[in-house]
N, C-alpha and C positions, 0 to 999 in steps of 0.2 A: 894252623890251629895252635892253641896254647898247650902247655903240658898237662892241662886238666883233661878230663874225659872228652871225647869228641862232642862238639856242639857247645862248648863253653857252658857247662851247667851252672846254674845259680847255686850259691852256698846254702840257701835255705829253701825247704819245700813248704809250700803254702803261702797264702797272703796275696797281696796285689802283684800281678804279673805284668799287665799292660794297662793302659788307660781304661780298657773295657772289660778286663778279665780278672777275676778274683778266684784264687784256688782255695778250696776248703778241703783239708786232708781228712779222709775217713780213718777211723781207728781200727784198721784191719791189716796191719803190717804182716808180711810173711816173705819167705824167699821168692815167691811168685809175684807178690804185689808190691815188693820193695817197701817203701815207707807207709804204704797204704794207697787206696784209690784216690785220685785227684778228682773231686767234684768241682765243676767249673760254673761260676756264677757270672753271667755276662750281661752288660747293660750299656746302652749308649749314654755318654755323659749328658746330664740334664733331663733324661727320661725317667719316668716313674715305673717303667716296665723292665722286667729282667727275664732272662732265659737261663735254665739250668741244664747242663750237659753232664750225664752220668751221675745220678743220685747216689750210686754206690750200693753198699750192702744194706740189708734190712737192720739198721741200727737207729733206734728212735732218737737217741741223743744227737747223732750226726745229722739226721734229716731235719730235726728242729733247729739245729744250729745254722744250717744253710738258710732256712727261712728267717731266723732271727737276724742274721747278717744282712740279708736283703732288706728287711724292715728297718734296721738301723740306718740304712742308706736311703731310706725313703722309697724303696722299690717294692713292687708287687710282682711275684713270679707269675708269668703269663704262659709259659710253655716249658715243657720238659723234653729233652732230646737224648737219644742213646747213640753212642759210637758203635756199639755192637751188643750182643745179648749175653755175654758171659756174666755170671752171677755177681762177681765183684764190682761190676758196673751197673747192673740192672736189677738186682734182687730187691732193692728198696724202692723201685720206681712206682709200684702200685700204691704203696703206703704214702709215698711222697705226693702222688697225684691226689690221693684222698685228702691229705693235709692242705694242699694248695689249690685244689679244684682245677688242676690243669690236665690237658691231654698229654699223653706220652707218645711221641713220634719216633719211629725207628724204621729201618729198611725192612726188617723181617716182620711180617704181620703178626707173628706169634708174640712179639714183645710190644705191640702197640696197645694203647688204651685210648679210645676215642675214634672218631670217624676218619682221621687222616693219618697217612704214613709219611715217609720221606722218599724222595726220588732223586737219583743221581743227577746233578746239574741244577737242582732246584735252588732258588734264591729266596731266603726268608728275610722279612722285615718286621722286627718287633720293636715298636717305639723308636724307630729310626736306626736300630742296630741292623747292619748289613751282614748277613751270615749266609755262606754258600756251601752247598752239600757236594762233597767230592767222593766218588767211589774209590775205596782203597781196599778191595778184598785181598785175602791171602792169609792173614792171621786167622780170620774166619771169613766165611763167604759173605757175611752181612756187615763187614767192617766199613765204617765211614770215617772220613776226616771232614771237619768243619773249618772252612776258610773265613777268617776275620780280616778282610782286606784293609780296613782302616787302621788296623794295628800291625799289618804285615805279619800276621800270625796264623798258624794252623793248629787246630786241636785234633791230635792224632790218635786218641784212644790208645790201643796197644800196638798200633802199626809202627810207631817210633816211640821208644821209652826215653825217660830222662836219664837213665843210667843202665848200662848193659844193653843187651839186645833182646828181641822178642822171639817167641816160638811161632812156628806155623802149625796150627792146631789140626793136624791130620785126623780124619779124612776130610773134614769140612773145609779146612784151610788147604790151599794149594800153593806150592812154591812158585809156579809160573805166574799165577795171579799176584803173588806177593812181590815178585821182582818187577812186574809191570807197575804195581802201585808205587814202589819206591822210585821208579823212573818218572812216574807222574809227579811225585812230590819234588823230585830233583828239578824237573822243568819249572815247577812253580817257584822254587827257591832261586833258580838261576835266571829266570826270565820274567817272573811276575811279582816281584817285590816281597816274597815271603822271607822273613828274616828270623822269626822266632817260632820255636816249637813249644806248644803247651800240651804236654803228654798226659796220658791216663795214669801214669805212675812215675815217680821220680821228679827231679827238679826241672825247672824250665830251662830250655836250651836256647842260647842267644845266637847261635850260628847254625841256622837250619841247613844250609848247604853243606857245611862240614859234617853235620850229623848224618845226613842222608848219604853223603859220599862214604862215610865210615860203614854205614849199614850195608851198602852195596858191596863194598870191598870185603866185609866180614862174610856175607853170604857166599861170595865167590870163593873165598878161602875155605869155608866149611864144605862147600859142594865139592871142591877139589879133594879135600881130605876124605870125604865119604867115597868118592870115586876110587881113590887110591886104596882105601880099606877093602873095597869090593874086589879090586884087582889082586889084592893080597890073599883073597880066599874067604873073606868074611861075607856072610850071606844074610844074617838076620839083623834086625834093627838093634836088639840088645848087644850083639857082638860089636856092631859098628859104634854104638854109643860108648862102650867100654874102651875102645881104641881112640876115637876122635875126641871124646869129652872127658878123657882121663883126668884132666886138670880142673874140671868143673865140680863144684859142690855136688855130692851125690843126691842131695835133696832136690836138685834140679834135673836129675837124670830122667825121671818120667816125662817131663816136658821136652827134654832133649830127644827122647825116643820118638815123640810125635813129629818133631822137626825132621829127624832122620828118616822116618817113614815117608814124609813128604818129599825129601830129597831123593830117596831111592825111586819113588814113583816118577819124579821129574827126569832122573837119569835114564830110566827105562823108556819113558815116552820119547826121549830125544835120541834113543839108540846108543847111549854112551856106556851102558852096561848091559849084560845079557838079562833077559827076562827071568825073574825068579819063578820057581815052580809053586 
C-alpha cells in the first residue's frame, strides 16, 4: 500500500466513481459521518433506469439534487435500496420514495416501503445493471453490501469506510458477525475480482484488499488492547475506552464505547476474559 490511508483513498469525495456509480454527497458532515453520507446513483451505461443506494438524511435539497442528477443523465430512478437502517442513511428514504415513486428495499422490514424486501444472495437487474446482495452484519444486524461485479466494486455502507474505521453498534451489532463479514469481503477482494470500495462515508478506496486487510488487522489490535485492559483490572466499558482510545477524539468516545461493549461480549463468549457480573 502507499503512504496514504489504507485502500488508496481518492483525493475527492463525491462525483463519478466508476462507469456505473456516481456519488452524491449529503450535507450532513460530522465526526461520525465524516464528510457526510454518500448517496450512490447507479445505472448501466446506455440504460434509462437508475438505482439509488442510501438516500441519506431527510434533507429536501439533497434528495432533489439526486433526482436532478439522474434526470440530467437521462435516467429515471426505478428503485431505492438501503445498506442498513441508521438514520444518516435512511431518514430521507420515505420522502425520496414519495418524490420518485419508487419502493424502498432493505433487509429489515421496518425500513421497507413497498411489497418487497432484500434477501442475502439476491441478484437484482435494473435496466441491465447487475447488482448482488451480500450479507455483511456486524456494524448492525441488518447491514448489507451491494456487489457491482461489472465495475469490480462493492458498496459497503458503514461496514468499510473511506477513512478511518467503523464502530460495532452494540448490542444490535456483534463483533463476531463483523469479523465474519470482513473475511467475506476479503474473499471477494482476493478471489472474485473486487478492486474498489464505494463506502457509505468518506472517499472511494481503489485497493479493496488493502482496505479490508487493514480493517482486520485493526480489529485484532483493538481486541488485544481491550483484553489487556481487562487483565489490568479494568471492568467497565467507559474505563476501557479511556485506556484504549485515549488518543482518539473524545467526540468519538460514545461510539468507541459501543464497540468496546461488543468486544467485551466477544471476549467473554470465547472464554478469553472472566464473565462480568
